[in-house]
KEFI-420671 format. One line per 4 residues: number of its first residue (from 1); for each residue z, y, x of C-alpha. Coordinates in nm, 2 decimals, decimal comma, always signed. Layout:
REM KEFI-420671
NUM) Z Y X  ...
REM end
This chain:
REM KEFI-420671
1) +4,02 -1,00 -0,67  +4,29 -1,07 -0,93  +4,36 -0,95 -1,29  +4,63 -0,73 -1,35
5) +4,90 -0,78 -1,66  +4,94 -0,46 -1,87  +5,23 -0,35 -2,06  +5,11 -0,53 -2,38
9) +5,09 -0,86 -2,18  +4,72 -0,88 -2,19  +4,52 -0,91 -1,86  +4,27 -0,66 -1,78
13) +3,92 -0,77 -1,65  +3,83 -0,78 -1,28  +3,55 -0,84 -1,04  +3,54 -1,21 -0,93
17) +3,65 -1,56 -1,06  +3,97 -1,69 -0,86  +3,99 -2,05 -0,97  +4,32 -2,10 -0,75
21) +4,48 -1,80 -0,93  +4,38 -1,95 -1,27  +4,53 -2,29 -1,19  +4,87 -2,17 -1,04
25) +4,95 -1,86 -1,26  +4,69 -1,84 -1,55  +4,62 -1,50 -1,44  +4,28 -1,35 -1,57
29) +3,96 -1,28 -1,34  +3,60 -1,24 -1,43  +3,28 -1,19 -1,27  +3,08 -0,86 -1,35
33) +2,84 -1,05 -1,58  +3,15 -1,13 -1,83  +3,26 -0,82 -1,94  +3,58 -0,91 -2,16
37) +3,90 -1,07 -2,12  +3,95 -1,47 -2,18  +4,28 -1,60 -2,30  +4,45 -1,95 -2,35
41) +4,51 -2,22 -2,10  +4,32 -2,21 -1,77  +4,11 -2,51 -1,87  +3,99 -2,31 -2,18
45) +3,95 -2,01 -1,98  +3,73 -2,17 -1,74  +3,51 -2,33 -2,03  +3,49 -1,98 -2,19
49) +3,38 -1,82 -1,85  +3,12 -2,08 -1,80  +2,99 -2,05 -2,17  +2,96 -1,68 -2,13
53) +2,79 -1,69 -1,78  +2,52 -1,94 -1,95  +2,48 -1,69 -2,25  +2,43 -1,41 -2,00
57) +2,18 -1,60 -1,78  +1,98 -1,69 -2,10  +1,98 -1,33 -2,23  +1,85 -1,21 -1,88
61) +1,61 -1,49 -1,85  +1,47 -1,38 -2,20  +1,45 -1,02 -2,10  +1,26 -1,10 -1,77
65) +1,00 -1,34 -1,95  +0,91 -1,09 -2,21  +0,66 -0,88 -2,02  +0,49 -1,20 -1,89
69) +0,46 -1,32 -2,23  +0,27 -0,99 -2,31  +0,02 -1,06 -2,04  -0,02 -1,42 -2,13
73) -0,09 -1,34 -2,51  -0,33 -1,07 -2,41  -0,52 -1,30 -2,16  -0,54 -1,56 -2,45
77) -0,78 -1,31 -2,62  -1,06 -1,47 -2,42  -1,03 -1,77 -2,67  -1,07 -1,54 -2,97
81) -1,35 -1,29 -2,85  -1,70 -1,39 -2,81  -1,84 -1,14 -2,58  -1,72 -0,88 -2,33
85) -1,46 -0,63 -2,47  -1,59 -0,32 -2,63  -1,58 -0,04 -2,40  -1,41 +0,22 -2,65
89) -1,12 -0,05 -2,72  -1,10 -0,09 -2,32  -1,04 +0,28 -2,27  -0,81 +0,28 -2,57
93) -0,59 +0,00 -2,42  -0,62 +0,15 -2,05  -0,48 +0,47 -2,19  -0,23 +0,33 -2,40
97) -0,10 +0,12 -2,08  -0,09 +0,45 -1,90  +0,11 +0,64 -2,17  +0,37 +0,36 -2,21
101) +0,42 +0,35 -1,80  +0,48 +0,73 -1,79  +0,71 +0,74 -2,07  +0,91 +0,44 -1,92
105) +0,91 +0,58 -1,57  +1,07 +0,90 -1,70  +1,33 +0,77 -1,97  +1,41 +0,43 -1,85
109) +1,41 +0,49 -1,47  +1,42 +0,86 -1,35  +1,66 +1,00 -1,61  +1,92 +0,71 -1,59
113) +1,89 +0,74 -1,20  +1,95 +1,11 -1,20  +2,25 +1,06 -1,43  +2,38 +0,77 -1,20
117) +2,36 +0,99 -0,90  +2,55 +1,26 -1,07  +2,83 +1,02 -1,17  +2,85 +0,87 -0,82
121) +2,92 +1,23 -0,68  +2,56 +1,27 -0,52  +2,34 +1,56 -0,55  +2,14 +1,42 -0,88
125) +1,80 +1,50 -0,77  +1,81 +1,38 -0,42  +1,80 +1,01 -0,49  +1,52 +1,06 -0,75
129) +1,32 +1,25 -0,51  +1,36 +1,02 -0,21  +1,33 +0,70 -0,44  +1,02 +0,84 -0,60
133) +0,83 +0,94 -0,31  +0,93 +0,59 -0,14  +0,79 +0,41 -0,44  +0,46 +0,61 -0,43
137) +0,42 +0,54 -0,05  +0,51 +0,17 -0,08  +0,23 +0,12 -0,34  -0,03 +0,32 -0,14
141) +0,05 +0,09 +0,16  -0,01 -0,21 -0,04  -0,31 -0,05 -0,18  -0,45 +0,00 +0,16
145) -0,38 -0,33 +0,31  -0,42 -0,59 +0,01  -0,79 -0,68 -0,06  -0,86 -0,59 -0,43
149) -1,14 -0,49 -0,69  -1,09 -0,28 -0,96  -1,27 -0,31 -1,28  -1,63 -0,17 -1,31
153) -1,63 -0,13 -0,94  -1,85 -0,32 -0,69  -1,68 -0,17 -0,37  -1,37 -0,37 -0,28
157) -1,05 -0,20 -0,15  -0,80 -0,28 +0,13  -0,87 -0,47 +0,43  -1,18 -0,66 +0,46
161) -1,15 -1,02 +0,35  -1,38 -1,32 +0,26  -1,22 -1,35 -0,08  -1,45 -1,37 -0,39
165) -1,47 -1,11 -0,67  -1,25 -1,31 -0,91  -0,97 -1,32 -0,68  -1,00 -0,95 -0,60
169) -0,99 -0,86 -0,93  -0,69 -1,07 -1,01  -0,51 -0,92 -0,69  -0,59 -0,58 -0,84
173) -0,40 -0,65 -1,16  -0,13 -0,83 -0,97  -0,07 -0,53 -0,75  -0,05 -0,32 -1,08
177) +0,21 -0,56 -1,22  +0,45 -0,56 -0,92  +0,60 -0,22 -1,00  +0,66 -0,32 -1,36
181) +0,85 -0,61 -1,27  +1,05 -0,43 -1,03  +1,13 -0,17 -1,32  +1,24 -0,46 -1,54
185) +1,45 -0,61 -1,28  +1,64 -0,29 -1,18  +1,71 -0,18 -1,55  +1,85 -0,52 -1,62
189) +2,06 -0,52 -1,31  +2,21 -0,18 -1,41  +2,29 -0,33 -1,75  +2,47 -0,62 -1,59
193) +2,70 -0,39 -1,40  +2,82 -0,23 -1,73  +2,91 +0,11 -1,56  +2,56 +0,23 -1,49
197) +2,49 +0,41 -1,82  +2,20 +0,15 -1,87  +2,27 -0,06 -2,19  +2,14 -0,42 -2,25
201) +1,95 -0,29 -2,55  +1,78 -0,03 -2,32  +1,68 -0,28 -2,07  +1,52 -0,50 -2,34
205) +1,32 -0,18 -2,50  +1,17 -0,14 -2,15  +1,09 -0,51 -2,13  +0,95 -0,50 -2,47
209) +0,75 -0,17 -2,40  +0,59 -0,31 -2,09  +0,51 -0,64 -2,26  +0,32 -0,42 -2,53
213) +0,13 -0,26 -2,27  +0,08 -0,57 -2,07  -0,10 -0,73 -2,37  -0,41 -0,50 -2,33
217) -0,40 -0,57 -1,93  -0,40 -0,94 -1,98  -0,71 -0,90 -2,21  -0,88 -0,65 -1,97
221) -0,86 -0,90 -1,68  -0,93 -1,23 -1,88  -1,23 -1,09 -2,07  -1,44 -0,95 -1,78
225) -1,39 -1,26 -1,59  -1,54 -1,47 -1,87  -1,87 -1,24 -1,91  -1,90 -1,17 -1,53
229) -2,18 -1,40 -1,50  -1,99 -1,63 -1,23  -1,97 -1,94 -1,46  -1,59 -1,89 -1,53
233) -1,50 -2,09 -1,83  -1,25 -1,95 -2,09  -0,98 -2,17 -1,99  -1,00 -2,05 -1,62
237) -1,03 -1,67 -1,72  -0,72 -1,72 -1,93  -0,54 -1,89 -1,64  -0,64 -1,61 -1,41
241) -0,53 -1,34 -1,66  -0,18 -1,53 -1,70  -0,14 -1,57 -1,33  -0,17 -1,20 -1,27
245) +0,14 -1,14 -1,49  +0,35 -1,40 -1,29  +0,44 -1,14 -1,02  +0,65 -0,95 -1,28
249) +0,94 -1,20 -1,34  +0,93 -1,30 -0,98  +0,97 -0,93 -0,88  +1,25 -0,87 -1,14
253) +1,46 -1,16 -1,00  +1,41 -1,03 -0,64  +1,50 -0,67 -0,75  +1,82 -0,80 -0,93
257) +1,92 -0,99 -0,62  +1,88 -0,70 -0,40  +2,03 -0,46 -0,64  +2,37 -0,67 -0,64
261) +2,36 -0,63 -0,27  +2,32 -0,25 -0,26  +2,50 -0,11 -0,59  +2,54 +0,23 -0,45
265) +2,15 +0,26 -0,41  +2,08 +0,18 -0,76  +1,96 +0,54 -0,83  +1,72 +0,53 -0,55
269) +1,58 +0,18 -0,66  +1,54 +0,31 -1,02  +1,34 +0,59 -0,89  +1,16 +0,39 -0,64
273) +1,03 +0,17 -0,94  +0,93 +0,49 -1,13  +0,73 +0,62 -0,83  +0,55 +0,28 -0,79
277) +0,46 +0,28 -1,17  +0,33 +0,64 -1,18  +0,11 +0,56 -0,86  -0,05 +0,28 -1,06
281) -0,11 +0,52 -1,34  -0,27 +0,79 -1,15  -0,45 +0,56 -0,91  -0,60 +0,32 -1,15
285) -0,53 +0,35 -1,53  -0,62 +0,71 -1,59  -0,94 +0,72 -1,37  -1,08 +0,40 -1,55
289) -0,97 +0,53 -1,91  -1,16 +0,86 -1,82  -1,48 +0,72 -1,66  -1,81 +0,73 -1,83
293) -1,85 +0,84 -2,20  -1,57 +0,85 -2,48  -1,32 +0,97 -2,27  -1,11 +1,12 -2,56
297) -1,03 +0,77 -2,66  -0,84 +0,70 -2,35  -0,65 +1,03 -2,40  -0,55 +0,92 -2,76
301) -0,45 +0,59 -2,60  -0,21 +0,78 -2,35  -0,05 +0,96 -2,65  +0,00 +0,64 -2,82
305) +0,14 +0,45 -2,56  +0,36 +0,74 -2,43  +0,51 +0,80 -2,81  +0,58 +0,42 -2,86
309) +0,77 +0,37 -2,53  +0,96 +0,68 -2,59  +1,07 +0,60 -2,92  +1,16 +0,25 -2,82
313) +1,37 +0,35 -2,52  +1,54 +0,66 -2,71  +1,60 +0,44 -3,03  +1,72 +0,11 -2,85
317) +1,85 +0,26 -2,54
REM end
């Protein structure tokens, strides 16, 4: 599609780059990633478009890598702590992660999805309801099929397999991280489109919030592996902890690609990611933070995580 010249002689932005049009008429055209007009000769315009494209890609790549960095830094705690993680601290961190995910699901995913559905002329609560339930169901199916083992548990879940305890612990955290990657991907996709009500600052706020709650998750997977009595070195424990977070940027990229293909379904995808995250909170994080003694510490962690994520989203979004 081509740009249109206004009364002032300036060209309005449009949807895709038309190189033939730029060469023949010097008209203006742009991809949705490059919001804003470019002026001058067509050679300079093409250079500017390429530069803007590279800046946009770098910005998105940075945002998608932030949650993974949180997991990696958390896993690196295995080099700093001599023994297994203190149970009180573990409950606090689990509760913190649960609170952050609940707040992110509401302010960064469900509310933007409901508002976007209304702007598209849909009944606002329908995409939120359908997407949320599908997200919960999707994680339920994965939880039932993928062999994994939760912390402080000796009974594997999912289909029976010959995998060892270490692999199943990593799979458990990987299953947990998948919806977080989807959430980051769908918010960045919405921010890239520019007309969804989701800002780039809001997408970065979600990425930072998930990175903060990924920090304890990385520690929670690497520390028990080191102290599990299976002869796992600190380096291997760090590697497994970091590996569990790799699914997040991969899931985010896949979600972005899918979102660009099905733009009208973005409200459903936002709610889908929210449902998947809430499933992880209810199925895993809250039960583990409330097991045994000192359950009030896990509750305090929920309050801290929820408050911090809410402030980040409202202040930056």
